[in-house]
N, C-alpha and C positions, 0 to 999 in steps of 0.2 A: 282398669278402665273406670271412669266415673259412672255413678248410677244414673240410669235414664230409662226411658220406656222400652218395653220388650215388644218388638214388632213381629207379627206373624205375616208371612207372605203366602198368597194363593195365586192360582192362575197358571197359564200354559207357557210362561216364559222359561228360559233355561235357568239352571241353578246359578250360573254365573251372573245373569241379569238380575235375578232375585236378590242375590247377595249385594249387588251394586245398589239396588234400591234400599235395602236395609241400611247400608252405609250412608246413603243420601239422607234418609229420614233421621238417622242418628246425628248427622252433621247439622241438620236443620234444628234439632233440639239443642245441641251443645253450642252451636255457633249460629243461633237463630237469626240475628240481624244480618250477618255476612251472607246467609243463604238466600236472602230476599233479592228480588230483581233490582237493578239500578234505579228504576222509577219508584219502586216501593221504598227503597232506602231514602231517596231524595224527599219523598212526601213525608215520611216519618221524621226525618231530620228537621224539616221545616215546621211541621205542624203538631207533632206529638207533644203532649204536656209532660213535664218532668213529674215524677212521683213524689208526693210529700212523705214526710216521715210517718205520718199516720197511715197513708196508703201502703207503704212498705210493711208496716207492722201488721196490717190486715192481710196482706199477701202471705206473710210469714204464718199467720194463724191458719189461713186456708191450706197452706202446704202441710202444716203440722197435723191438723185434724184429719185431712184426707189420707195422709200417710199412716195414721193410726188405723183407719178403716181398711187400707190396703193390707196392712200387716195381719189384721183379723181375718181377712179373706185368703191369707196364705200367699200374698203377692209381695215381692220385695219393694219396699217404698223408695221414693226418691222425691226431691224437691224440684219444682219448675223454677228456673232462674227468673229473677226480676225482669230481665231484658225481654223475656217472652210475653210479658204483659204490656199492653199498649193502651193508654188513655188518649183518645183522639177526638178532634172536633167533629160535629155532625156531618159536615161536607165530606170529610175524608172517610168517615164511617160508612157513608152511603156508597162510596167508591169501593171500599173493602168488601161490602156485602152485595155488590153488584146491583145497587138500587133498592135493596131490601131494607126493611125497617128494623125495629128491635132496639134493645138497650146494650146488648153485648153478644159476641159470637166467638166460638172457638173454631180454629182451623187445625184439624189433625194433621193434614198434609204439611202445613207451614209450621206446625207445633207452636202456635201462638194464640193468644187471647186478646180480643180487641173490645174496648169499652167505649160507648158513645158518651163523651164527656158531659153533655148537657144534662144527663141524668145522675151524675155521680160526683162532680167536683165539689159540691157543697153539701153532700149527703153521705157521710162516711159509713153509716150503718148499711145503707143501700149498696154501697161499693163492696163492703165486707161480705154481705150476704151473697151478692152475685159473684164475687170472687170465689166463694166456696162452690157455687153452682158450676161455674166454668172450669174451675180446677178439677172438679170431679169428672167433667167431660173429658178433659185432656189426659187425665190419669187412668181413664177407663181402658178396658180391653180394646186393642186396635190392631186390625189386620188390613193389609193392602193387596189389591188384585193387580198383578203385573202381567201384561200381555205384550207380545212383540208383533209388530207389523213392519216387515222389512228390517231396516236399521233403526226403526223408531221403537222406543220403549214407552208403553202407555200404562200409567199407574193411576189408580183411583181407590178411595176408601171402600172397603168391603164390609168391615165390622167396626162399629163404634159403640162400646159398651154392649148392651143387649140388642142394639139396633143392627139390622142386617140389610145392607144395600144390595140391589139387584146386580147381577153380573154385567160386565161390559157388553156381553153378547145380547143383552136385552136393552141396550141403549135406545132410547126413543128421542132422538134429537137432543141428546145431552141431558135428558131428564130420566132419573132412575127412581123406580118405586122403592120405598123403604119400609121394611117390616119392623114391627116393635118400636117404631119411633115414639109413639105415645107412651108406651110402657117405659122406655128409656128416660124420657123427660119426667115421668111420674116418680121414678126411683130417685133421680137426681134432685128434683124439687122437694120431695119429701125429706130427703137427707139434709138439704139446705135448711129447711124449716126446723128440723130437729136440732140443728146446731146453733140456732139463734140465741138460745139461753147462754151457751158458752161464749158466743161471739160478744155478747154484751158485757162479758167479764174482762175483755181486753182492756188493759189500763188506759190506752189511748182513747177509749170511748166513754170515759167516766162522765163527761158532761152530757153526752147524748143519752146515756143510761139514766142519769138523773132526770132528764126531761121526760123520757118515755115512761118512767115510773111515777111521775108527778100526777096529782089529781086532775089537773087541766088536760094533760095528754090522755089520760084514761077516759075522760069524758068525751074528748074528741074521737077517740078510737071507737067508743061505744056508739056514738052518733053516726059515724061513717058506716060502721058495720050494719046498723039498723037501716040506714038509707039505701045501702048497696045490697042488702040482704046477703051478707057474707058473715062468716065466723070472725069474731074479734081476734082470735089467735092466728088468723090468716093474714093479718095486717103486719107487715114488717116494720113500717115507719109511719109516723104521723107528725107533721110539722105544725107550727103555730098558726099557719094559714088554714089548717084543717081541711076544708073542702077540696082544694086543689093541690094539697101538699101531703100526699100519702102514697104508700106503695103496698101492694098485695103480693103475696107469694104467687109465682106463676103456675100455670097448668093445674088449676084447682080441680077441674073435672077429671083429668087423668089421675090425679092423686086420689080422688074419691074412688075411682075404679080400683086402683092399687090397694087401698085400705080395705075396700069391700072384699076383694079377692083374698087378701091376707087373712081377713076375719073369718071367711067361710072355710078356708083351708085349715085354720086353727081349730074350728069347730069339728071338721071332718076328721082331723088327726090330733085330737086333744091329748091322746096318750103320748104323742111325740113332741108336740109343741105346747108349752105351758102358757104362752102369750102370743098375741098378734105380732109383737116385736120380734119374736123368735122366727116367725115366718118371713117378716119383712127383711130380716138379715140374709135369708136365702136369696132373695131377689137382689139385694144390695151386693152381695158377694158375686153374683152372676155378672153384675156390671163390670167388676174388675177382672174376673176370670174368663168371661165370655162363654162359660158353660151353661147352656140353656136346658139340657136334659133334666137336671134336678127340678127346675121350676115347671117344666113341661109335664113331668110326671105328676106333680102335685095338682096342677091346674086340671089336667085331664081326669084324674081320679075324683076331683071335687065337682067339676062342672060338666063332665061328660066328653065323649069323643068329639074332636074337632074344636073344642073350646080354646085350646092354646093358639090355634090358627086364628080364631075369632079375636082373641086378645092381641095377637100380632097385627091385626088389621086396624087397630085403633090408631088414629092419627093424632096430631098435636092441636087441632082446632077444638073449640069448645063443644060444638055440636057432636063431633065424633066421640068425645068423652061421654056425653049424655046418652047417646044412642047405644054405645057399647056397654054402659052400665045396665041399661034396660035389658039388652040381649043376654048379658051374663046372668042377670037375676032370673030370667026365664029359663036359661039353661040349668041354673042351679036348682030351681023348683022341679024341673023335669028329672034331674039326676037324683034328687032326694027321694023321688017316688021309686027309683030303682035301687038306690044304695042308701039306707038309713044311716044316721050318724053313729059313729063308733062309740061304745060306752067305756 
């Protein structure tokens, strides 16, 4: 059998129905386009943009680098086929996301990644960076909840990376609360950022790299960082237009929380972890394995009882990141009064 995602099934459905869903998801991965509805196929056939040689090379890079990370986490790596990546016009992207905004989205159930073309067609570094981000999401730990209602099989995502979705029994009009959503995006975005230097070495990006390393681009980056009050290294791309032609890595506040948490854990367990990067790797590995206990233990020992639940409540909006950083700093100060740093 070809390499592909390992799907875990939970829920009250029979073993036979669970096995059926596993096969369905596998089919969706290996025969992605054929698994879509007739309407979805028609829309993509009419509107999807063909991928350029440069875009194909960047997808190759995203697959290669994420597979390395999977191997380091002890997970068998695999490549996501080109056909599972879709670059589509804004009007179709709006339909795919049910009216939602954004630049790109990953569907674990459909085993596909969709890019809003207006943000990427003439900005290959942006495309490559976001391809890393979304590939990380699609290759992350994935489990599906399967329930039976009469003759109907109901399936829904239950785990995506470190994110945990509520069970179907807690359905509130089709809306499910998601735990660790902010942490999940922080891990993925931080990894995306860390891979930018390697991304710029892709031969197909030679011209873009020359521009980004030019004095003019450096000055524009510095100016934008000052005006927006952000770090220069948080800027993925700056174009010659400067003011309206630049992109920042996503989920800045959530990444701030992750880096703060990793830093404090390293201080608390300096005999076990020589650097913050060593702690970050524990979180990244959890994104692939789905094992939350190792990071739960570290967080609780560093920030106190209930702190892992607090971290799990962090959402993906900016304010949530700000508030949770403040709360975790307070929890850390309280815990330090109880448990001094190890020597």
